[in-house]
C-alpha positions in Angstrom: 0.0 0.0 0.0 1.4 3.4 -1.0 1.4 5.9 1.8 0.3 9.5 1.0 0.8 12.8 2.8 -1.4 13.4 5.8 -3.3 16.3 4.3 -3.9 14.7 0.9 -7.2 12.9 1.6 -8.5 15.8 3.7 -7.9 18.4 1.0 -9.5 16.1 -1.6 -12.5 15.8 0.7 -12.8 19.5 1.2 -12.3 20.2 -2.5 -14.8 17.7 -3.6 -17.3 19.1 -1.1 -16.9 22.6 -2.4 -17.4 21.4 -6.0 -20.6 19.6 -5.0 -21.9 22.7 -3.2 -21.0 24.9 -6.3 -22.6 22.5 -8.8 -25.7 22.1 -6.6 -26.0 25.9 -6.3 -25.7 26.3 -10.1 -28.4 23.7 -10.6 -30.7 25.2 -8.0 -30.4 28.9 -8.7 -29.0 29.4 -12.3 -30.5 26.6 -14.4 -34.0 26.9 -15.8 -34.1 23.5 -17.4 -37.3 21.6 -17.1 -37.7 18.0 -17.9 -40.5 15.5 -17.4 -38.8 13.0 -15.1 -36.1 15.0 -13.2 -36.7 18.0 -11.0 -33.3 19.8 -11.3 -34.0 22.1 -8.3 -34.2 19.1 -6.1 -31.0 17.6 -7.6 -29.3 20.9 -6.8 -30.6 20.9 -3.2 -29.4 17.3 -2.7 -25.9 18.1 -4.1 -25.6 21.1 -1.8 -26.7 19.1 1.3 -24.2 16.3 0.4 -21.5 18.9 -0.1 -22.1 20.6 3.2 -22.2 17.3 5.1 -18.9 16.2 3.3 -17.3 19.5 4.2 -18.3 19.3 7.9 -17.0 15.7 8.1 -13.7 16.6 6.3 -13.1 19.5 8.6 -13.8 17.4 11.7 -11.5 14.7 10.3 -8.8 17.3 9.6 -9.0 18.7 13.2 -8.9 15.2 14.7 -5.9 14.1 12.6 -4.1 17.4 13.3 -4.7 17.1 17.0 -3.5 13.4 17.1 -0.2 14.0 15.3 2.2 16.2 17.4 4.7 17.3 14.8 6.7 19.7 17.0 7.8 17.4 19.8 10.9 15.3 19.7 11.5 12.4 22.0 15.1 11.9 23.2 15.9 8.6 24.8 19.1 8.4 26.8 21.0 5.1 27.0 
């Protein structure tokens, strides 16, 4: 398994969430498309809600991981 930097997955989660929120807002407020089977306003609402939930989870995850890893401390063991 390839190890990746600690912030990589977190930033991808935040970026994906922001994209979902943006696409949802565009579908909800800017698109005046009407189709028979799909209500695009509801699709936009769902994408925005999923994006907000993903953003909150990503931020909580980032705060938890940052708190767990103490980068500034160095342990010295004397023999």
